[in-house]
C-alpha positions in Angstrom: 20.0 -13.4 -39.7 21.3 -9.8 -40.1 24.9 -11.0 -40.1 24.0 -13.8 -42.6 22.5 -11.2 -45.0 25.4 -8.8 -44.7 28.2 -11.3 -45.0 26.9 -14.3 -47.0 27.8 -12.8 -50.4 31.2 -11.7 -49.1 31.8 -15.1 -47.6 30.8 -17.0 -50.8 33.0 -14.7 -52.9 35.9 -15.1 -50.5 35.7 -18.9 -50.6 35.2 -18.9 -54.3 38.3 -16.8 -54.6 40.2 -19.4 -52.6 38.8 -22.2 -54.8 39.7 -20.3 -58.0 43.2 -19.7 -56.7 43.7 -23.5 -56.6 41.6 -24.3 -59.7 43.7 -22.3 -62.0 46.6 -24.6 -61.1 44.9 -27.0 -63.6 46.5 -25.1 -66.4 49.9 -26.4 -65.3 50.6 -29.6 -67.2 52.1 -31.4 -64.2 50.0 -34.2 -62.8 50.8 -33.7 -59.1 49.8 -30.0 -59.3 46.6 -30.8 -61.1 45.7 -33.4 -58.5 46.3 -30.8 -55.8 44.2 -28.3 -57.6 41.2 -30.7 -57.8 41.5 -31.8 -54.1 41.9 -28.3 -52.7 39.1 -26.8 -54.9 36.7 -29.5 -53.7 37.8 -28.8 -50.1 37.0 -25.1 -50.5 33.6 -25.8 -52.0 32.8 -28.0 -49.0 33.7 -25.0 -46.8 31.0 -23.0 -48.4 28.4 -25.5 -47.1 29.9 -26.1 -43.7 30.9 -22.5 -42.8 28.2 -20.4 -44.4 25.2 -22.8 -44.0 25.8 -25.3 -41.2 27.2 -22.8 -38.7 24.1 -20.5 -39.0 21.8 -23.6 -38.8 23.7 -24.8 -35.6 23.4 -21.3 -34.1 19.7 -21.3 -34.7 19.5 -24.2 -32.3 22.1 -23.3 -29.8 21.7 -19.5 -29.8 24.3 -17.2 -28.4 25.0 -16.2 -24.8 23.4 -13.1 -23.3 26.8 -11.5 -22.7 27.9 -12.2 -26.2 24.6 -10.8 -27.6 24.9 -7.7 -25.4 28.5 -7.1 -26.4 27.7 -7.5 -30.1 24.6 -5.2 -30.0 26.2 -2.5 -27.8 26.8 0.8 -29.6 30.4 1.5 -30.5 32.4 3.7 -28.1 33.1 7.3 -29.2 36.2 7.6 -31.4 38.0 9.4 -28.5 37.5 6.4 -26.2 38.4 3.6 -28.6 41.5 1.4 -28.4 44.7 2.9 -29.5 45.1 0.4 -32.3 41.8 1.4 -33.7 42.8 5.1 -33.6 46.0 4.2 -35.4 44.1 2.5 -38.2 41.6 5.3 -38.5 44.5 7.7 -39.2 44.7 6.2 -42.7 41.2 7.5 -43.6 42.7 11.0 -43.6 44.6 12.4 -46.6 48.0 13.0 -45.0 48.6 9.5 -43.5 46.8 7.9 -46.6 49.3 9.6 -48.9 52.2 8.5 -46.8 50.9 4.9 -46.8 50.4 4.9 -50.6 53.9 6.4 -51.2 55.5 3.8 -48.9 53.6 1.1 -50.7 54.8 2.4 -54.1 58.4 2.4 -52.9 58.1 -1.1 -51.6 56.6 -2.2 -54.9 59.4 -0.7 -56.9 62.0 -2.2 -54.6 60.3 -5.5 -54.7 60.1 -5.5 -58.5 63.8 -4.8 -58.7 64.7 -7.6 -56.3 62.2 -10.0 -57.9 64.0 -9.8 -61.2 66.4 -12.3 -59.8 63.6 -14.8 -59.0 64.8 -18.2 -60.4 62.8 -21.2 -61.6 63.6 -24.5 -59.9 65.9 -25.4 -57.0 68.7 -23.1 -55.9 70.6 -25.4 -53.5 72.6 -28.6 -54.1 71.4 -31.9 -52.6 67.8 -32.3 -51.5 66.2 -28.8 -51.2 63.6 -30.3 -48.8 66.4 -30.9 -46.3 68.8 -28.4 -44.6 72.4 -28.2 -45.8 73.7 -29.8 -42.6 71.4 -32.8 -42.8 73.0 -36.3 -43.0 71.8 -36.8 -46.6 73.0 -33.5 -48.0 76.4 -34.0 -46.3 76.7 -37.4 -47.9 75.8 -35.9 -51.3 78.4 -33.2 -50.9 81.0 -35.8 -50.0 80.2 -38.0 -53.1 80.3 -35.0 -55.4 83.5 -33.7 -53.9 85.4 -37.0 -54.2 83.9 -38.8 -57.2 83.0 -38.0 -60.8 79.5 -39.4 -60.4 76.6 -37.9 -58.5 72.9 -38.4 -57.6 71.9 -35.7 -60.2 71.7 -37.4 -63.6 70.6 -35.8 -66.8 70.1 -38.5 -69.4 70.1 -37.7 -73.1 68.2 -40.4 -75.1 69.9 -41.1 -78.4 67.7 -42.6 -81.0 68.9 -44.0 -84.3 67.4 -46.2 -87.1 67.4 -49.9 -86.5 71.0 -51.2 -86.1 72.2 -47.6 -86.3 73.9 -47.5 -82.9 77.1 -48.9 -84.4 77.2 -46.3 -87.1 80.5 -44.4 -86.9 78.8 -41.1 -87.8 76.2 -41.4 -85.1 78.8 -42.3 -82.5 80.9 -39.4 -83.6 77.9 -37.1 -83.1 77.8 -38.5 -79.6 81.4 -37.5 -79.1 80.6 -34.0 -80.3 77.7 -33.6 -77.8 79.8 -35.1 -75.1 82.6 -32.6 -75.7 80.2 -29.7 -75.6 78.5 -30.8 -72.4 81.9 -31.3 -70.7 82.5 -27.6 -71.2 79.4 -26.7 -69.3 79.9 -25.6 -65.7 78.4 -28.1 -63.3 79.0 -31.2 -65.5 81.0 -33.8 -63.5 81.2 -36.7 -65.9 79.5 -38.3 -68.9 78.9 -42.0 -69.6 77.4 -43.5 -72.7 77.7 -45.9 -75.6 80.3 -43.7 -77.4 82.4 -43.4 -74.2 82.3 -47.2 -73.5 83.1 -47.9 -77.2 86.3 -45.8 -77.0 87.3 -47.5 -73.8 86.9 -51.0 -75.4 89.0 -49.7 -78.3 91.7 -48.8 -75.9 91.3 -52.1 -74.0 91.9 -54.3 -77.0 95.0 -52.3 -77.7 96.8 -53.1 -74.4 95.1 -50.2 -72.6 97.2 -47.6 -74.5 95.4 -44.2 -74.2 96.4 -43.3 -77.7 93.8 -45.8 -79.0 90.9 -44.4 -76.9 89.0 -43.2 -80.0 86.3 -44.3 -82.5 87.9 -46.3 -85.2 86.8 -45.7 -88.8 86.8 -49.5 -89.4 83.1 -50.6 -89.1 83.9 -54.2 -88.3 85.9 -53.0 -85.2 83.0 -50.8 -84.1 80.6 -53.7 -84.6 82.7 -55.9 -82.3 82.9 -53.2 -79.6 79.2 -52.4 -79.6 78.2 -56.0 -79.6 80.1 -56.4 -76.3 78.0 -53.6 -74.9 74.6 -54.8 -76.0 74.7 -57.7 -73.5 75.4 -55.3 -70.5 72.6 -52.9 -71.2 74.3 -49.9 -72.7 72.0 -50.2 -75.8 68.7 -51.9 -76.6 68.7 -55.2 -78.4 67.5 -53.4 -81.6 70.6 -51.3 -81.5 68.6 -48.1 -81.9 68.3 -46.5 -78.5 71.0 -45.7 -75.9 71.3 -43.2 -73.0 74.0 -40.6 -72.6 74.2 -40.1 -68.8 75.4 -36.7 -67.8 76.4 -36.5 -64.1 75.9 -33.0 -62.6 77.4 -31.4 -59.5 73.9 -30.3 -58.5 70.4 -29.7 -59.9 70.3 -26.0 -59.4 68.1 -24.1 -61.9 71.1 -22.4 -63.5 73.0 -25.7 -63.9 70.0 -27.3 -65.6 69.4 -24.3 -67.8 73.0 -24.4 -69.1 72.8 -28.1 -69.9 69.5 -27.7 -71.7 70.9 -24.8 -73.7 73.9 -26.8 -74.7 71.7 -29.7 -75.9 69.4 -27.4 -77.8 72.3 -25.6 -79.5 73.8 -29.0 -80.5 70.5 -30.0 -82.0 70.2 -26.7 -83.8 73.7 -27.1 -85.3 73.5 -30.8 -86.2 69.9 -32.0 -86.0 69.0 -31.3 -89.6 72.0 -33.2 -91.0 71.9 -36.3 -88.9 69.7 -39.4 -88.8 70.3 -39.8 -85.0 68.1 -37.9 -82.6 69.5 -36.6 -79.3 66.5 -36.1 -77.1 66.3 -34.6 -73.6 65.7 -35.6 -71.1 65.4 -38.4 -68.7 67.0 -39.1 -65.3 66.3 -37.2 -62.1 67.7 -33.9 -63.3 66.2 -34.3 -66.8 62.7 -34.6 -65.3 63.4 -31.6 -63.1 64.7 -29.6 -66.1 61.5 -30.4 -68.0 59.4 -29.5 -65.0 61.2 -26.1 -64.7 60.3 -25.3 -68.3 56.6 -26.0 -67.7 56.6 -24.1 -64.4 58.4 -21.1 -66.0 55.7 -20.9 -68.7 52.8 -21.4 -66.2 54.0 -19.0 -63.5 52.8 -15.8 -65.0 49.8 -17.4 -66.7 48.7 -18.7 -63.3 48.9 -15.2 -61.7 47.1 -13.7 -64.7 44.1 -16.1 -64.3 44.0 -15.9 -60.5 43.9 -12.1 -60.6 41.4 -12.1 -63.5 39.1 -14.4 -61.5 39.5 -12.3 -58.3 38.7 -9.1 -60.2 35.6 -10.6 -61.7 34.4 -12.0 -58.3 35.1 -8.6 -56.6 33.2 -6.8 -59.3 30.2 -9.1 -58.7 30.4 -8.5 -55.0 31.2 -4.8 -54.8 29.6 -3.6 -58.1 32.1 -0.8 -57.9 35.2 -0.3 -59.9 36.9 1.8 -57.2 36.1 -0.9 -54.7 37.8 -3.5 -57.0 40.9 -1.3 -57.3 41.0 -0.9 -53.5 40.8 -4.6 -53.0 43.3 -5.8 -55.7 46.2 -3.3 -55.4 47.2 -4.5 -51.9 47.1 -8.1 -53.2 49.5 -7.1 -56.0 51.8 -5.5 -53.6 51.9 -8.7 -51.5 52.6 -10.8 -54.6 55.5 -8.6 -55.6 57.0 -8.6 -52.1 56.5 -12.3 -51.8 58.6 -12.9 -54.9 61.3 -10.5 -53.5 61.2 -12.5 -50.2 61.7 -15.7 -52.1 64.8 -14.2 -53.8 66.1 -13.2 -50.4 65.4 -16.6 -48.8 66.9 -18.4 -51.8 63.7 -20.1 -52.8 62.9 -20.8 -56.5 59.6 -21.1 -58.2 58.9 -24.9 -58.6 56.1 -27.4 -58.2 56.1 -27.1 -54.4 56.0 -23.3 -54.3 53.5 -22.5 -57.1 50.5 -23.4 -55.0 51.7 -21.2 -52.2 51.8 -18.2 -54.5 48.3 -18.9 -55.7 47.1 -19.4 -52.1 48.5 -16.0 -51.1 46.3 -14.3 -53.7 43.2 -16.4 -53.0 43.2 -16.1 -49.2 44.5 -12.5 -49.3 41.4 -11.2 -51.0 39.3 -12.6 -48.1 40.4 -9.8 -45.9 39.5 -7.2 -48.4 36.1 -8.7 -49.1 35.1 -8.7 -45.4 36.4 -5.2 -44.7 35.5 -3.4 -48.0 32.0 -4.9 -48.2 31.0 -3.2 -45.0 32.9 0.1 -45.8 31.0 0.4 -49.1 27.7 -0.4 -47.5 28.2 2.3 -44.8 29.4 4.7 -47.4 26.3 4.2 -49.5 24.3 5.1 -46.4 25.9 8.5 -46.6 28.5 8.1 -43.9 32.0 9.6 -44.2 34.9 7.2 -44.7 36.2 7.6 -41.1 32.8 6.7 -39.6 32.3 3.9 -42.1 35.7 2.4 -41.4 35.3 2.7 -37.6 32.0 0.8 -37.7 33.6 -1.7 -40.0 36.5 -2.2 -37.5 33.9 -2.9 -34.8 31.9 -5.3 -37.1 34.4 -7.3 -39.2 37.7 -5.5 -38.8 38.6 -7.1 -35.5 37.8 -10.6 -36.9 40.0 -9.9 -39.9 42.9 -9.0 -37.6 42.3 -12.1 -35.5 42.2 -14.3 -38.5 45.4 -12.9 -39.9 47.3 -13.3 -36.6 45.8 -16.8 -36.0 46.8 -18.1 -39.4 50.3 -16.6 -39.1 50.7 -18.0 -35.6 49.8 -21.5 -36.9 52.4 -21.6 -39.7 55.3 -19.6 -38.2 56.0 -22.6 -36.0 57.1 -24.4 -39.2 60.2 -22.1 -39.3 61.8 -24.4 -36.7 61.2 -27.6 -38.7 64.2 -29.7 -39.5 62.7 -29.9 -43.0 64.0 -26.8 -44.9 61.1 -26.7 -47.3 58.6 -26.7 -44.5 60.5 -23.9 -42.7 60.7 -21.8 -45.9 56.9 -22.3 -46.6 56.2 -21.3 -43.0 58.0 -18.0 -43.4 56.4 -17.3 -46.8 52.9 -18.1 -45.6 53.3 -16.1 -42.4 54.5 -13.1 -44.5 51.6 -13.3 -46.8 49.0 -13.7 -44.1 50.3 -10.8 -42.1 51.0 -8.6 -45.1 47.6 -9.2 -46.6 46.1 -8.3 -43.2 48.0 -5.0 -43.2 47.0 -4.3 -46.8 43.3 -4.7 -45.9 43.5 -2.7 -42.7 45.9 0.1 -43.8 46.5 0.4 -47.5 42.9 -0.4 -48.6 41.3 2.4 -46.5 44.2 4.7 -47.6 43.2 4.0 -51.3 39.5 4.4 -50.4 40.2 8.0 -49.3 40.7 8.9 -53.0 38.5 6.3 -54.7 35.4 5.8 -52.5 33.0 8.7 -52.1 30.1 8.7 -49.6 26.7 8.0 -51.1 23.6 10.2 -50.8 22.1 8.2 -48.0 19.2 7.0 -50.1 20.1 3.4 -49.2 19.9 4.0 -45.5 16.3 3.0 -45.2 16.9 0.0 -47.3 19.6 -1.3 -45.0 17.5 -0.5 -41.9 14.6 -2.4 -43.5 16.8 -5.4 -44.1 18.2 -5.3 -40.6 14.7 -5.3 -39.1 13.4 -8.3 -41.1 
């Protein structure tokens, strides 16, 4: 009952933080991410019932072993006799080591921010990013791209004209202009479309002489050429919509950005003066380019809302501004270093990695909640920070360390997966679990040295009364 009273609020806040970390993904206008947000948030809410209510109820029937009860209720050892790891952690409740920890953290944050400037949106590797470069599929993709002008990465520009406008020489000439601009873009392998096939038919009906591979100004000739293409699906039956297929060497973020920029510049130059619309985008790479635009916009918004929710929940739990600062700053350091690690590992921000970033913040605050709640309670009793932190380590600190190591041990095994995406996520999650644990056990008490002051001890009787109920 005492443990329930002391940790229920922290536990609810921690799980709500996890839930909020997923719920804010709803702001991203991508259906698969919104579905994940709903599913994960419901799962976290169920954990509030199972972990914080069902477990105490079960223990009320089963009880705990005598040895366990004796070990839990035994007074802590004197500081001089404690484990060396505890003595190491307690060092950071003194000004010298605390300043060193804060200075090192500031240096890491500055370095991380510099490296994170190169964080890209989207995929950074050719082929399927979920697979390793030496996988059978990616080797085949590399062979096709290296030996043929087509590829598996297709960016389709949809050309829309008035009814029967696909044969208009002006519209087809605009298609030629866009085609020429896109061919100058690095990463474009080939382009196929109604304008290209029309030129090829013009050449074909003139004995295949390359000189005639052009758009004739004679409308009847164009009508004949396009009519031949309607039956084979190059244009719809209403002669108003046709795709320009842009074959890319890869679907890297920078390649898609260049193609989108070229299309936007073309529309800026010619869009107001033409009846034809050149709209992007369809095709596998077109969908990915559109997704990257949404993800880029939502990335910072997501972090803003996650941290905003975490700050509000921490304020409700701690009712202390210094406590909130101690809890949130280590999380921010982890987020910065996580982005730097993504740059180093060659991982871009995309649909698959956005939830992982939110997860790092939501779960990371759990450590702080369980440690800082007890530190603040002990400090309000009038105990100095070293004593308060030592009693915290004996109460919840060892569990926080165990949770961090257990979570990391579970996901680090993914690093040996043949699926590259799973291996990358295993490394990222392991880093965040371990680093958040270090932040809660080292950086947070170091910040508390300067931010958390011992209370007058007036609450001591209150805590004793609650413990004896």
